Backbone as XML, in Angstrom:
<?xml version="1.0"?>
<chain id="A" units="angstrom">
  <residue number="1" name="MET">
    <atom name="N" x="80.627" y="87.804" z="127.808"/>
    <atom name="CA" x="79.781" y="88.263" z="126.789"/>
    <atom name="C" x="80.555" y="88.509" z="125.546"/>
  </residue>
  <residue number="2" name="GLN">
    <atom name="N" x="81.810" y="89.004" z="125.671"/>
    <atom name="CA" x="82.648" y="89.310" z="124.449"/>
    <atom name="C" x="82.770" y="88.103" z="123.582"/>
  </residue>
  <residue number="3" name="GLU">
    <atom name="N" x="82.932" y="86.958" z="124.171"/>
    <atom name="CA" x="83.134" y="85.729" z="123.441"/>
    <atom name="C" x="81.937" y="85.449" z="122.541"/>
  </residue>
  <residue number="4" name="GLU">
    <atom name="N" x="80.750" y="85.615" z="123.086"/>
    <atom name="CA" x="79.536" y="85.359" z="122.354"/>
    <atom name="C" x="79.434" y="86.311" z="121.195"/>
  </residue>
  <residue number="5" name="ILE">
    <atom name="N" x="79.775" y="87.539" z="121.374"/>
    <atom name="CA" x="79.749" y="88.490" z="120.309"/>
    <atom name="C" x="80.800" y="88.170" z="119.256"/>
  </residue>
  <residue number="6" name="ARG">
    <atom name="N" x="81.986" y="87.851" z="119.640"/>
    <atom name="CA" x="83.089" y="87.505" z="118.711"/>
    <atom name="C" x="82.680" y="86.298" z="117.895"/>
  </residue>
  <residue number="7" name="HIS">
    <atom name="N" x="81.968" y="85.378" z="118.381"/>
    <atom name="CA" x="81.589" y="84.229" z="117.644"/>
    <atom name="C" x="80.131" y="84.252" z="117.048"/>
  </residue>
  <residue number="8" name="GLY">
    <atom name="N" x="79.449" y="85.452" z="117.144"/>
    <atom name="CA" x="78.231" y="85.628" z="116.493"/>
    <atom name="C" x="77.078" y="84.916" z="117.195"/>
  </residue>
  <residue number="9" name="LYS">
    <atom name="N" x="77.202" y="84.688" z="118.545"/>
    <atom name="CA" x="76.171" y="83.878" z="119.240"/>
    <atom name="C" x="75.305" y="84.870" z="119.925"/>
  </residue>
  <residue number="10" name="PRO">
    <atom name="N" x="74.072" y="84.430" z="120.445"/>
    <atom name="CA" x="73.243" y="85.326" z="121.125"/>
    <atom name="C" x="73.764" y="85.580" z="122.519"/>
  </residue>
  <residue number="11" name="LEU">
    <atom name="N" x="73.467" y="86.755" z="123.005"/>
    <atom name="CA" x="73.925" y="87.059" z="124.364"/>
    <atom name="C" x="72.949" y="86.351" z="125.445"/>
  </residue>
  <residue number="12" name="PRO">
    <atom name="N" x="73.592" y="85.973" z="126.604"/>
    <atom name="CA" x="72.696" y="85.360" z="127.615"/>
    <atom name="C" x="71.730" y="86.391" z="128.133"/>
  </residue>
  <residue number="13" name="ALA">
    <atom name="N" x="70.492" y="85.963" z="128.401"/>
    <atom name="CA" x="69.476" y="86.865" z="129.001"/>
    <atom name="C" x="69.842" y="87.124" z="130.486"/>
  </residue>
  <residue number="14" name="PRO">
    <atom name="N" x="69.579" y="88.321" z="130.883"/>
    <atom name="CA" x="69.911" y="88.621" z="132.344"/>
    <atom name="C" x="69.003" y="87.754" z="133.214"/>
  </residue>
  <residue number="15" name="ALA">
    <atom name="N" x="69.631" y="87.310" z="134.297"/>
    <atom name="CA" x="68.926" y="86.424" z="135.259"/>
    <atom name="C" x="69.522" y="86.638" z="136.600"/>
  </residue>
  <residue number="16" name="LYS">
    <atom name="N" x="68.698" y="86.196" z="137.550"/>
    <atom name="CA" x="69.252" y="86.187" z="138.957"/>
    <atom name="C" x="69.588" y="84.783" z="139.373"/>
  </residue>
  <residue number="17" name="HIS">
    <atom name="N" x="70.880" y="84.512" z="139.167"/>
    <atom name="CA" x="71.363" y="83.210" z="139.546"/>
    <atom name="C" x="72.145" y="83.299" z="140.894"/>
  </residue>
  <residue number="18" name="ARG">
    <atom name="N" x="72.026" y="82.351" z="141.695"/>
    <atom name="CA" x="72.767" y="82.356" z="142.983"/>
    <atom name="C" x="73.697" y="81.075" z="142.949"/>
  </residue>
  <residue number="19" name="GLY">
    <atom name="N" x="74.783" y="81.198" z="143.655"/>
    <atom name="CA" x="75.723" y="80.144" z="143.810"/>
    <atom name="C" x="77.149" y="80.605" z="143.389"/>
  </residue>
  <residue number="20" name="LYS">
    <atom name="N" x="78.017" y="79.635" z="143.630"/>
    <atom name="CA" x="79.431" y="79.961" z="143.455"/>
    <atom name="C" x="79.781" y="80.043" z="141.949"/>
  </residue>
  <residue number="21" name="GLN">
    <atom name="N" x="79.073" y="79.238" z="141.166"/>
    <atom name="CA" x="79.394" y="79.220" z="139.733"/>
    <atom name="C" x="78.930" y="80.416" z="138.936"/>
  </residue>
  <residue number="22" name="PHE">
    <atom name="N" x="78.096" y="81.251" z="139.591"/>
    <atom name="CA" x="77.594" y="82.476" z="138.951"/>
    <atom name="C" x="78.263" y="83.775" z="139.519"/>
  </residue>
  <residue number="23" name="ARG">
    <atom name="N" x="78.459" y="84.757" z="138.623"/>
    <atom name="CA" x="78.899" y="85.951" z="139.240"/>
    <atom name="C" x="78.215" y="87.137" z="138.455"/>
  </residue>
  <residue number="24" name="LEU">
    <atom name="N" x="77.944" y="88.227" z="139.182"/>
    <atom name="CA" x="77.207" y="89.435" z="138.718"/>
    <atom name="C" x="78.212" y="90.182" z="137.866"/>
  </residue>
  <residue number="25" name="ILE">
    <atom name="N" x="77.830" y="90.622" z="136.721"/>
    <atom name="CA" x="78.601" y="91.556" z="135.973"/>
    <atom name="C" x="77.862" y="92.836" z="135.804"/>
  </residue>
  <residue number="26" name="SER">
    <atom name="N" x="78.608" y="93.966" z="135.846"/>
    <atom name="CA" x="77.924" y="95.254" z="135.582"/>
    <atom name="C" x="78.574" y="95.789" z="134.333"/>
  </residue>
  <residue number="27" name="LEU">
    <atom name="N" x="77.708" y="96.440" z="133.517"/>
    <atom name="CA" x="78.137" y="97.036" z="132.242"/>
    <atom name="C" x="78.038" y="98.532" z="132.381"/>
  </residue>
  <residue number="28" name="SER">
    <atom name="N" x="78.937" y="99.197" z="131.769"/>
    <atom name="CA" x="78.775" y="100.685" z="131.681"/>
    <atom name="C" x="77.646" y="101.014" z="130.712"/>
  </residue>
  <residue number="29" name="ALA">
    <atom name="N" x="77.347" y="102.321" z="130.745"/>
    <atom name="CA" x="76.219" y="102.691" z="129.827"/>
    <atom name="C" x="76.632" y="102.390" z="128.372"/>
  </residue>
  <residue number="30" name="LEU">
    <atom name="N" x="77.876" y="102.687" z="127.993"/>
    <atom name="CA" x="78.356" y="102.481" z="126.597"/>
    <atom name="C" x="78.267" y="100.994" z="126.334"/>
  </residue>
  <residue number="31" name="GLN">
    <atom name="N" x="78.805" y="100.157" z="127.249"/>
    <atom name="CA" x="78.722" y="98.723" z="127.083"/>
    <atom name="C" x="77.323" y="98.144" z="126.970"/>
  </residue>
  <residue number="32" name="SER">
    <atom name="N" x="76.472" y="98.680" z="127.668"/>
    <atom name="CA" x="74.996" y="98.341" z="127.599"/>
    <atom name="C" x="74.402" y="98.574" z="126.291"/>
  </residue>
  <residue number="33" name="ALA">
    <atom name="N" x="74.726" y="99.837" z="125.805"/>
    <atom name="CA" x="74.246" y="100.254" z="124.482"/>
    <atom name="C" x="74.812" y="99.315" z="123.382"/>
  </residue>
  <residue number="34" name="LYS">
    <atom name="N" x="76.086" y="98.939" z="123.471"/>
    <atom name="CA" x="76.663" y="98.001" z="122.519"/>
    <atom name="C" x="76.001" y="96.652" z="122.596"/>
  </residue>
  <residue number="35" name="ALA">
    <atom name="N" x="75.803" y="96.122" z="123.776"/>
    <atom name="CA" x="75.167" y="94.838" z="123.902"/>
    <atom name="C" x="73.761" y="94.866" z="123.326"/>
  </residue>
  <residue number="36" name="GLU">
    <atom name="N" x="73.017" y="95.916" z="123.569"/>
    <atom name="CA" x="71.684" y="96.043" z="122.932"/>
    <atom name="C" x="71.724" y="96.151" z="121.490"/>
  </residue>
  <residue number="37" name="LEU">
    <atom name="N" x="72.674" y="96.929" z="120.988"/>
    <atom name="CA" x="72.875" y="97.029" z="119.582"/>
    <atom name="C" x="73.153" y="95.717" z="118.887"/>
  </residue>
  <residue number="38" name="TYR">
    <atom name="N" x="74.030" y="94.983" z="119.519"/>
    <atom name="CA" x="74.384" y="93.702" z="119.061"/>
    <atom name="C" x="73.196" y="92.797" z="118.992"/>
  </residue>
  <residue number="39" name="THR">
    <atom name="N" x="72.393" y="92.769" z="120.016"/>
    <atom name="CA" x="71.123" y="91.914" z="120.099"/>
    <atom name="C" x="70.178" y="92.328" z="119.044"/>
  </residue>
  <residue number="40" name="ALA">
    <atom name="N" x="69.855" y="93.648" z="118.919"/>
    <atom name="CA" x="68.990" y="94.240" z="117.900"/>
    <atom name="C" x="69.465" y="93.892" z="116.426"/>
  </residue>
  <residue number="41" name="PHE">
    <atom name="N" x="70.755" y="94.071" z="116.300"/>
    <atom name="CA" x="71.461" y="93.772" z="114.939"/>
    <atom name="C" x="71.153" y="92.348" z="114.616"/>
  </residue>
  <residue number="42" name="ARG">
    <atom name="N" x="71.395" y="91.369" z="115.509"/>
    <atom name="CA" x="71.203" y="89.892" z="115.260"/>
    <atom name="C" x="69.660" y="89.694" z="114.855"/>
  </residue>
  <residue number="43" name="ALA">
    <atom name="N" x="68.797" y="90.371" z="115.606"/>
    <atom name="CA" x="67.372" y="90.108" z="115.384"/>
    <atom name="C" x="66.882" y="90.717" z="114.080"/>
  </residue>
  <residue number="44" name="SER">
    <atom name="N" x="67.637" y="91.714" z="113.506"/>
    <atom name="CA" x="67.241" y="92.459" z="112.274"/>
    <atom name="C" x="67.488" y="91.600" z="111.004"/>
  </residue>
  <residue number="45" name="GLY">
    <atom name="N" x="68.442" y="90.699" z="111.089"/>
    <atom name="CA" x="68.680" y="89.925" z="109.856"/>
    <atom name="C" x="69.655" y="90.691" z="108.897"/>
  </residue>
  <residue number="46" name="VAL">
    <atom name="N" x="70.046" y="91.917" z="109.224"/>
    <atom name="CA" x="70.858" y="92.710" z="108.327"/>
    <atom name="C" x="72.309" y="92.168" z="108.397"/>
  </residue>
  <residue number="47" name="LYS">
    <atom name="N" x="73.009" y="92.136" z="107.328"/>
    <atom name="CA" x="74.384" y="91.627" z="107.432"/>
    <atom name="C" x="75.360" y="92.824" z="107.771"/>
  </residue>
  <residue number="48" name="LYS">
    <atom name="N" x="76.501" y="92.485" z="108.276"/>
    <atom name="CA" x="77.389" y="93.548" z="108.794"/>
    <atom name="C" x="77.822" y="94.445" z="107.640"/>
  </residue>
  <residue number="49" name="ALA">
    <atom name="N" x="78.150" y="93.937" z="106.461"/>
    <atom name="CA" x="78.476" y="94.761" z="105.348"/>
    <atom name="C" x="77.236" y="95.725" z="104.906"/>
  </residue>
  <residue number="50" name="ASP">
    <atom name="N" x="76.135" y="95.282" z="105.096"/>
    <atom name="CA" x="75.007" y="96.225" z="104.730"/>
    <atom name="C" x="74.847" y="97.236" z="105.803"/>
  </residue>
  <residue number="51" name="LEU">
    <atom name="N" x="74.962" y="96.880" z="107.155"/>
    <atom name="CA" x="74.961" y="97.871" z="108.188"/>
    <atom name="C" x="75.964" y="98.909" z="107.947"/>
  </residue>
  <residue number="52" name="ALA">
    <atom name="N" x="77.240" y="98.460" z="107.632"/>
    <atom name="CA" x="78.379" y="99.459" z="107.448"/>
    <atom name="C" x="77.989" y="100.360" z="106.276"/>
  </residue>
  <residue number="53" name="ARG">
    <atom name="N" x="77.481" y="99.918" z="105.251"/>
    <atom name="CA" x="77.135" y="100.796" z="104.126"/>
    <atom name="C" x="76.079" y="101.782" z="104.527"/>
  </residue>
  <residue number="54" name="ARG">
    <atom name="N" x="74.978" y="101.257" z="105.257"/>
    <atom name="CA" x="73.922" y="102.141" z="105.679"/>
    <atom name="C" x="74.427" y="103.329" z="106.571"/>
  </residue>
  <residue number="55" name="ILE">
    <atom name="N" x="75.408" y="103.058" z="107.402"/>
    <atom name="CA" x="75.792" y="104.139" z="108.262"/>
    <atom name="C" x="77.086" y="104.865" z="107.754"/>
  </residue>
  <residue number="56" name="GLY">
    <atom name="N" x="77.570" y="104.364" z="106.598"/>
    <atom name="CA" x="78.769" y="105.114" z="105.997"/>
    <atom name="C" x="80.122" y="104.853" z="106.624"/>
  </residue>
  <residue number="57" name="ILE">
    <atom name="N" x="80.277" y="103.674" z="107.137"/>
    <atom name="CA" x="81.603" y="103.242" z="107.714"/>
    <atom name="C" x="82.184" y="101.969" z="107.080"/>
  </residue>
  <residue number="58" name="VAL">
    <atom name="N" x="83.428" y="101.641" z="107.294"/>
    <atom name="CA" x="83.922" y="100.369" z="106.726"/>
    <atom name="C" x="83.445" y="99.274" z="107.552"/>
  </residue>
  <residue number="59" name="LYS">
    <atom name="N" x="83.452" y="98.054" z="107.019"/>
    <atom name="CA" x="82.966" y="96.884" z="107.761"/>
    <atom name="C" x="83.773" y="96.553" z="109.029"/>
  </residue>
  <residue number="60" name="THR">
    <atom name="N" x="85.092" y="96.781" z="108.957"/>
    <atom name="CA" x="85.821" y="96.520" z="110.189"/>
    <atom name="C" x="85.421" y="97.433" z="111.361"/>
  </residue>
  <residue number="61" name="GLU">
    <atom name="N" x="84.928" y="98.584" z="111.117"/>
    <atom name="CA" x="84.450" y="99.448" z="112.226"/>
    <atom name="C" x="83.235" y="98.908" z="112.802"/>
  </residue>
  <residue number="62" name="ILE">
    <atom name="N" x="82.454" y="98.025" z="112.082"/>
    <atom name="CA" x="81.224" y="97.484" z="112.728"/>
    <atom name="C" x="81.632" y="96.561" z="113.811"/>
  </residue>
  <residue number="63" name="GLU">
    <atom name="N" x="82.671" y="95.714" z="113.604"/>
    <atom name="CA" x="83.264" y="94.976" z="114.696"/>
    <atom name="C" x="83.541" y="95.790" z="115.984"/>
  </residue>
  <residue number="64" name="ARG">
    <atom name="N" x="84.036" y="96.978" z="115.782"/>
    <atom name="CA" x="84.355" y="97.810" z="116.945"/>
    <atom name="C" x="83.086" y="98.279" z="117.673"/>
  </residue>
  <residue number="65" name="LEU">
    <atom name="N" x="81.931" y="98.551" z="116.891"/>
    <atom name="CA" x="80.779" y="98.884" z="117.480"/>
    <atom name="C" x="80.211" y="97.855" z="118.514"/>
  </residue>
  <residue number="66" name="PHE">
    <atom name="N" x="80.489" y="96.540" z="118.185"/>
    <atom name="CA" x="80.076" y="95.505" z="119.084"/>
    <atom name="C" x="81.101" y="95.138" z="120.123"/>
  </residue>
  <residue number="67" name="ASP">
    <atom name="N" x="82.370" y="95.617" z="120.046"/>
    <atom name="CA" x="83.437" y="95.315" z="121.068"/>
    <atom name="C" x="83.262" y="96.072" z="122.341"/>
  </residue>
  <residue number="68" name="LEU">
    <atom name="N" x="82.948" y="95.406" z="123.359"/>
    <atom name="CA" x="82.570" y="95.967" z="124.598"/>
    <atom name="C" x="83.811" y="96.776" z="125.278"/>
  </residue>
  <residue number="69" name="ASP">
    <atom name="N" x="85.124" y="96.386" z="124.860"/>
    <atom name="CA" x="86.209" y="97.075" z="125.331"/>
    <atom name="C" x="86.668" y="98.340" z="124.446"/>
  </residue>
  <residue number="70" name="HIS">
    <atom name="N" x="86.077" y="98.553" z="123.325"/>
    <atom name="CA" x="86.472" y="99.682" z="122.523"/>
    <atom name="C" x="85.599" y="100.918" z="122.810"/>
  </residue>
  <residue number="71" name="ALA">
    <atom name="N" x="86.241" y="101.961" z="122.883"/>
    <atom name="CA" x="85.472" y="103.288" z="123.135"/>
    <atom name="C" x="84.882" y="103.891" z="121.868"/>
  </residue>
  <residue number="72" name="SER">
    <atom name="N" x="83.720" y="103.282" z="121.485"/>
    <atom name="CA" x="83.083" y="103.804" z="120.254"/>
    <atom name="C" x="82.380" y="105.113" z="120.596"/>
  </residue>
  <residue number="73" name="ARG">
    <atom name="N" x="82.167" y="105.863" z="119.478"/>
    <atom name="CA" x="81.434" y="107.083" z="119.716"/>
    <atom name="C" x="80.027" y="106.838" z="119.716"/>
  </residue>
  <residue number="74" name="LEU">
    <atom name="N" x="79.308" y="107.511" z="120.643"/>
    <atom name="CA" x="77.812" y="107.283" z="120.781"/>
    <atom name="C" x="77.116" y="107.650" z="119.583"/>
  </residue>
  <residue number="75" name="ASP">
    <atom name="N" x="77.528" y="108.679" z="118.831"/>
    <atom name="CA" x="76.729" y="108.983" z="117.547"/>
    <atom name="C" x="76.793" y="107.912" z="116.513"/>
  </residue>
  <residue number="76" name="GLN">
    <atom name="N" x="77.850" y="107.063" z="116.532"/>
    <atom name="CA" x="77.943" y="105.885" z="115.550"/>
    <atom name="C" x="76.950" y="104.860" z="116.060"/>
  </residue>
  <residue number="77" name="ILE">
    <atom name="N" x="76.917" y="104.640" z="117.394"/>
    <atom name="CA" x="75.976" y="103.666" z="117.956"/>
    <atom name="C" x="74.514" y="104.097" z="117.560"/>
  </residue>
  <residue number="78" name="GLU">
    <atom name="N" x="74.211" y="105.290" z="117.768"/>
    <atom name="CA" x="72.922" y="105.882" z="117.409"/>
    <atom name="C" x="72.565" y="105.599" z="115.919"/>
  </residue>
  <residue number="79" name="ASP">
    <atom name="N" x="73.537" y="105.911" z="115.104"/>
    <atom name="CA" x="73.374" y="105.705" z="113.589"/>
    <atom name="C" x="73.162" y="104.244" z="113.278"/>
  </residue>
  <residue number="80" name="ALA">
    <atom name="N" x="73.860" y="103.332" z="113.958"/>
    <atom name="CA" x="73.680" y="101.934" z="113.724"/>
    <atom name="C" x="72.218" y="101.404" z="114.166"/>
  </residue>
  <residue number="81" name="PHE">
    <atom name="N" x="71.783" y="101.982" z="115.326"/>
    <atom name="CA" x="70.419" y="101.673" z="115.673"/>
    <atom name="C" x="69.395" y="102.148" z="114.667"/>
  </residue>
  <residue number="82" name="ARG">
    <atom name="N" x="69.623" y="103.419" z="114.278"/>
    <atom name="CA" x="68.668" y="103.933" z="113.294"/>
    <atom name="C" x="68.595" y="103.114" z="111.921"/>
  </residue>
  <residue number="83" name="ALA">
    <atom name="N" x="69.886" y="102.613" z="111.576"/>
    <atom name="CA" x="70.059" y="101.901" z="110.301"/>
    <atom name="C" x="69.230" y="100.529" z="110.351"/>
  </residue>
  <residue number="84" name="ILE">
    <atom name="N" x="68.985" y="100.026" z="111.566"/>
    <atom name="CA" x="68.188" y="98.863" z="111.737"/>
    <atom name="C" x="66.774" y="99.044" z="112.238"/>
  </residue>
  <residue number="85" name="GLY">
    <atom name="N" x="66.341" y="100.301" z="112.225"/>
    <atom name="CA" x="64.999" y="100.696" z="112.526"/>
    <atom name="C" x="64.754" y="100.802" z="114.068"/>
  </residue>
  <residue number="86" name="LYS">
    <atom name="N" x="65.790" y="101.062" z="114.755"/>
    <atom name="CA" x="65.669" y="101.265" z="116.176"/>
    <atom name="C" x="66.067" y="102.679" z="116.693"/>
  </residue>
  <residue number="87" name="LYS">
    <atom name="N" x="65.746" y="103.083" z="117.889"/>
    <atom name="CA" x="66.083" y="104.325" z="118.324"/>
    <atom name="C" x="66.688" y="104.086" z="119.772"/>
  </residue>
  <residue number="88" name="LEU">
    <atom name="N" x="67.917" y="104.812" z="119.975"/>
    <atom name="CA" x="68.527" y="104.681" z="121.267"/>
    <atom name="C" x="68.014" y="105.881" z="122.115"/>
  </residue>
  <residue number="89" name="GLU">
    <atom name="N" x="67.537" y="105.448" z="123.310"/>
    <atom name="CA" x="67.109" y="106.563" z="124.311"/>
    <atom name="C" x="67.922" y="106.334" z="125.570"/>
  </residue>
  <residue number="90" name="VAL">
    <atom name="N" x="68.176" y="107.454" z="126.241"/>
    <atom name="CA" x="68.929" y="107.493" z="127.449"/>
    <atom name="C" x="68.050" y="107.961" z="128.566"/>
  </residue>
  <residue number="91" name="THR">
    <atom name="N" x="68.031" y="107.308" z="129.696"/>
    <atom name="CA" x="67.340" y="107.684" z="130.884"/>
    <atom name="C" x="68.266" y="107.966" z="132.038"/>
  </residue>
  <residue number="92" name="ILE">
    <atom name="N" x="68.019" y="109.132" z="132.683"/>
    <atom name="CA" x="68.763" y="109.437" z="133.874"/>
    <atom name="C" x="67.890" y="109.305" z="135.180"/>
  </residue>
  <residue number="93" name="SER">
    <atom name="N" x="68.464" y="108.689" z="136.183"/>
    <atom name="CA" x="67.773" y="108.643" z="137.430"/>
    <atom name="C" x="68.627" y="108.860" z="138.551"/>
  </residue>
  <residue number="94" name="ASN">
    <atom name="N" x="68.025" y="109.136" z="139.760"/>
    <atom name="CA" x="68.811" y="109.334" z="140.966"/>
    <atom name="C" x="69.465" y="108.124" z="141.337"/>
  </residue>
  <residue number="95" name="ALA">
    <atom name="N" x="70.730" y="108.241" z="141.902"/>
    <atom name="CA" x="71.498" y="107.066" z="142.366"/>
    <atom name="C" x="70.884" y="106.527" z="143.687"/>
  </residue>
  <residue number="96" name="ALA">
    <atom name="N" x="70.972" y="105.372" z="143.783"/>
    <atom name="CA" x="70.363" y="104.697" z="145.031"/>
    <atom name="C" x="71.210" y="105.038" z="146.208"/>
  </residue>
</chain>
């Protein structure tokens, strides 16, 4: 997924594929929020420079908000969602 983000491509939709050529990946809560932010950002039509200006950070930090390996602050991700007209909500449930 990181390659798609790096090249500005859409993320693959989650699906249940079976077979040797497919493998299941799990994302942490932060990575999931970043992937959703990236998808919502692409759909918004807002440019990275405009998003950076709206949330008061430099453009290079926008790249970090989409980087699944970077430990971004949750408040910055929330700000980015708000800047594109979205709201981040967290749900807690019992472990299986």
